[in-house]
C-alpha positions as CSV (number, residue, x, y, z in Angstrom):
1,M,91.7,-95.4,130.7
2,S,92.5,-91.7,129.7
3,L,90.8,-89.0,131.8
4,V,89.2,-86.1,130.5
5,K,89.8,-82.5,132.6
6,L,86.2,-80.8,132.8
7,T,85.6,-77.4,133.9
8,I,82.0,-75.6,134.9
9,K,80.3,-73.8,132.2
10,G,77.3,-73.0,134.5
11,I,73.9,-73.9,135.8
12,S,70.5,-73.8,133.9
13,Y,67.4,-74.0,135.6
14,S,64.1,-76.0,134.3
15,Q,61.1,-74.0,133.1
16,T,59.0,-77.2,132.6
17,Q,60.2,-79.3,135.7
18,N,60.2,-77.5,139.0
19,G,63.4,-78.0,141.2
20,A,65.7,-79.2,139.2
21,Y,68.7,-78.0,137.4
22,A,71.4,-78.8,134.9
23,L,75.2,-78.7,135.8
24,I,76.7,-77.8,132.7
25,L,80.3,-79.0,132.2
26,N,83.1,-78.6,129.4
27,E,86.0,-80.6,128.1
28,V,89.0,-78.6,128.7
29,D,90.4,-79.5,125.4
30,G,87.7,-79.8,123.0
31,E,84.0,-78.6,122.7
32,R,81.6,-80.8,124.4
33,K,79.5,-80.3,126.9
34,L,78.3,-82.6,129.7
35,P,74.8,-82.0,131.3
36,I,74.0,-83.5,134.5
37,V,71.0,-83.1,136.4
38,I,71.1,-82.3,140.2
39,G,68.6,-81.1,142.8
40,A,67.6,-77.9,143.7
41,F,70.0,-77.5,147.0
42,E,72.9,-78.6,145.4
43,A,72.2,-76.0,142.5
44,Q,72.5,-73.9,145.3
45,S,75.6,-75.1,147.0
46,I,77.3,-74.4,143.3
47,A,76.4,-71.1,142.5
48,I,77.4,-69.9,145.9
49,A,81.0,-71.9,145.3
50,L,81.2,-70.3,141.9
51,E,80.4,-66.6,143.1
52,K,83.3,-66.4,145.8
53,E,81.8,-62.9,146.8
54,I,78.5,-64.6,148.2
55,K,78.7,-65.9,151.4
56,P,76.0,-67.6,153.1
57,P,75.0,-66.4,156.9
58,R,75.2,-70.1,158.0
59,P,77.4,-72.6,156.8
60,L,75.6,-75.0,154.2
61,T,76.3,-78.8,154.2
62,H,79.0,-78.5,151.7
63,D,81.1,-75.8,153.7
64,L,80.6,-77.6,156.9
65,F,82.4,-80.7,155.2
66,K,85.2,-78.0,154.0
67,S,85.5,-77.0,157.7
68,F,85.5,-80.5,159.0
69,A,88.4,-81.6,156.5
70,D,90.3,-78.2,157.1
71,R,90.7,-79.3,161.0
72,F,91.4,-82.5,160.4
73,D,94.1,-82.0,157.5
74,I,92.2,-83.5,154.9
75,V,92.4,-82.7,151.4
76,V,90.5,-83.3,148.3
77,K,92.7,-83.9,145.6
78,Q,90.6,-84.2,142.7
79,V,86.7,-85.9,141.6
80,I,86.7,-88.5,139.0
81,I,82.9,-89.1,137.2
82,H,84.2,-92.8,136.5
83,K,80.8,-94.4,135.8
84,L,77.7,-93.8,133.7
85,V,74.7,-96.4,134.3
86,D,71.3,-95.9,133.1
87,G,71.5,-92.4,133.3
88,V,73.1,-92.0,136.6
89,F,76.6,-90.6,136.9
90,Y,78.8,-92.2,139.5
91,S,81.9,-90.1,140.8
92,S,84.8,-90.7,143.6
93,I,86.3,-88.0,145.7
94,I,90.2,-88.5,146.0
95,C,91.1,-87.2,149.4
96,E,94.7,-87.4,151.1
97,R,95.6,-86.9,154.8
98,D,98.8,-87.5,156.4
99,K,100.2,-88.8,152.8
100,I,97.8,-91.5,152.4
101,E,95.0,-91.5,149.5
102,E,91.6,-92.5,150.2
103,I,88.6,-92.8,147.6
104,I,85.2,-91.6,148.4
105,D,81.8,-92.8,146.9
106,A,79.7,-89.4,146.4
107,R,76.8,-88.5,144.4
108,T,78.6,-86.1,141.2
109,S,76.8,-83.2,142.5
110,D,78.2,-83.7,146.1
111,A,81.5,-84.1,144.9
112,I,81.5,-81.1,142.1
113,A,80.5,-78.9,144.8
114,L,83.2,-80.2,147.5
115,A,85.9,-79.8,144.4
116,L,85.0,-76.2,144.1
117,R,85.8,-75.1,147.4
118,F,89.2,-77.3,147.4
119,N,90.2,-76.0,144.2
120,A,90.5,-79.5,143.0
121,P,90.1,-80.3,139.7
122,I,87.3,-82.6,138.1
123,F,87.9,-85.3,135.5
124,T,85.7,-87.9,133.6
125,Y,86.9,-91.1,131.6
126,K,87.5,-90.5,127.7
127,N,84.9,-93.6,127.1
128,I,82.3,-91.5,129.4
129,L,82.5,-88.5,127.5
130,D,82.5,-89.9,124.3
131,K,78.6,-92.1,125.6
132,A,77.3,-89.1,127.3
133,G,78.9,-85.9,125.7
134,I,77.5,-83.5,123.3
135,Y,79.6,-82.4,120.9
136,L,78.9,-78.8,119.2
137,N,79.2,-79.0,115.6
138,T,78.8,-75.4,115.3
139,N,80.8,-72.1,115.9
140,P,81.0,-72.0,119.7
141,A,80.9,-68.2,119.3
142,D,77.8,-68.6,118.1
143,I,76.7,-70.9,120.7
144,D,78.0,-68.1,123.4
145,N,75.7,-65.3,121.6
146,Q,72.6,-68.0,122.4
147,N,70.4,-67.0,125.4
148,A,71.1,-69.9,127.7
149,D,68.4,-69.0,130.5
150,D,66.0,-71.4,129.2
151,D,68.1,-74.6,129.2
152,G,65.2,-77.3,130.4
153,V,66.2,-80.0,132.7
154,L,64.8,-83.1,134.2
155,S,62.9,-83.2,137.8
156,T,64.5,-86.6,139.1
157,P,68.5,-85.7,140.1
158,E,71.2,-86.7,138.1
159,T,69.2,-88.8,135.5
160,F,68.8,-88.1,131.9
161,G,65.8,-88.6,129.9
162,L,63.9,-91.2,132.2
163,D,60.7,-90.7,133.1
164,S,58.7,-92.0,136.3
165,D,59.1,-95.6,135.2
166,G,62.9,-95.1,133.9
167,N,61.7,-94.8,130.1
168,A,62.6,-92.6,127.2
169,G,59.8,-90.2,126.1
170,D,57.4,-91.9,124.0
171,A,58.1,-89.0,121.5
172,Y,61.5,-90.3,120.9
173,V,61.1,-93.7,120.8
174,S,58.7,-94.0,117.3
175,M,61.7,-91.3,116.1
176,S,64.2,-93.4,113.7
177,L,67.8,-93.3,114.3
178,T,68.2,-90.4,111.4
179,E,65.1,-88.4,113.3
180,L,66.8,-88.9,116.6
181,H,70.6,-87.7,115.8
182,E,68.8,-84.6,113.4
183,A,66.7,-84.0,116.8
184,L,70.3,-84.4,118.6
185,E,71.6,-81.6,116.7
186,K,68.9,-79.1,116.8
187,A,68.6,-79.1,120.6
188,V,72.4,-78.7,121.2
189,Q,72.1,-76.0,118.7
190,D,68.9,-74.5,120.7
191,E,70.9,-75.3,124.0
192,D,68.0,-77.3,125.0
193,Y,69.7,-79.7,127.3
194,E,66.5,-81.5,128.6
195,K,65.7,-82.7,125.0
196,A,69.2,-83.2,124.3
197,A,69.6,-85.9,127.2
198,K,66.4,-86.9,126.7
199,I,67.2,-88.2,122.6
200,R,70.9,-88.9,123.2
201,D,69.6,-91.7,126.1
202,E,67.1,-92.8,123.4
203,I,70.2,-92.8,120.8
204,S,72.4,-95.1,123.4
205,K,69.9,-97.6,124.4
206,R,69.4,-98.6,120.5
207,E,72.7,-98.3,119.5
208,S,73.9,-100.0,122.7
């Protein structure tokens, strides 16, 4: 399976759910976005890593891991988002020490927070991006001019469009596939990633 390189577009806060954020990843050679819902601590850690000039007074957990790894000559070579099951992304951290490579299982949010600190590239497989990526049919310049501050996300870390019982919202269950695809396109144009993720999951469930 071919790997697709991703970059971080940014992080958006949910106005509908407290303590939840959406990490937005972009494919390097394309226009699709991959939204991943993360918790507040992970969002803070990633945001601090993105803002190079911000230095917390005491090291965060991911900073501590970086210091620990540096002390023992462990290098994070890359991060791969390798699996998507029931709306949950699974990732691997590829590490190297003394020319020996090790693969460590990790939550996607933690893996990306570490990748930033090690300047390591982030990848996913093409089939995952095909399934979960949101393709922009409009002009990217028009999207960039929109206000992305109101992007909504879900409260459950690293899951998409699920309620407490793991089901899609009732509003989307009653919609036809045609209506779902139209609603998905509109949500993407509005950069409403909470709604887009819910609709995408409902579509994937029906077409699987």
